[in-house]
N, C-alpha and C positions, 0 to 999 in steps of 0.2 A: 423500265424495270427498276424498282426501288431497291436500294441496298440497305442493309442494316447498319445504322450509324453508331450503334453502341460498340465500343471496342471489346474484343474477346479477350478474356483473361487466359493466359496459357498456364500450364501446370506449374511452372516455376513461380509465378506470382501467387498462385493459390497456396503453394507450400509456404511461401514467405508470410502470407496472411495468417495461415493456421499457426505457424511458429510464433508470430507476434501475439496472437490471441492466447496461446499457451503461456507465453512469458507474462502477459498481463494478468492472467488468472493466477499464476504462481505468485506474482507480486501482491495480488489481492489477498491471497491466503496468508502471505507473510504479514501483511498489515493487520489482518484479522487476528493472527497469533499474537502480535504485539499488543493489540487492544485487549485480548484476553489476559495477557500478563499484567497489564495495568489494572484490570478488574480484580485479579487475584491479589495484587499488591494493595489495592484499596481495602479488600476484605481482611487481609492479614493485619495491616497497620491501623485500620479504622479511619483512615484519612479520606474523607469524601472528595477532596480535591483531585484525587487520583482518577476519578471518573471522567474528568475533563479530557485528558489524553486518550482514555479508553473510548470515549465518544468520538473524538477526532479520528482515531484509527479505524473505528467501526464505520464511520461515514466514508472515509477514504477507501476502505476495503470494498464497500459496496460500489462506489463510483469507479474504482479501478477495474472491478469485475465487469462493469458495464462498458469499459473501454475509454475512460476519460484520462487523457495524457496530462492535463494540468493538475488533476488530483494526484496522479502518481508522482509528479514533480514536487507538489506540496508535501505529500507524505514523506518523501525522501528527505526533503529539506527539514521537516519537523524532526524526523528521526536523527539526522546528523546534528542538528542544533541541540537536541535534548541530550545526546551523548556527551556533548561538550559541557553541559550545565550540571550533569549528575555529580561530578566530584565536588562542586561547590555546595551541594545539598548534604554532604556527608552520608550518602546512602551506602549500604553495604556493597551493593553491586554498582560501583561507580564507573561503569564503562570499561573496566579492565578485565579482560577474559584470560 
């Protein structure tokens, strides 16, 4: 008699998987919102270079939604490094809330 060799996922593992997907989707939405802010900043200031971070955040949002952990780490790193560089640009919103 043959046995099923695939491991069965119990309810606890499925709950963790759903929670991880929910957290990833929330991170993707946040990356999309950041990209939208950069688009608005580009439209307000007329600086087309602001489209570069908007594009980066947009691609990161799409990849994070699809479940890519490296893209989530890259987007977090980019966000953290850009917050540190904003005061040097003399932007009105220089990372101080």
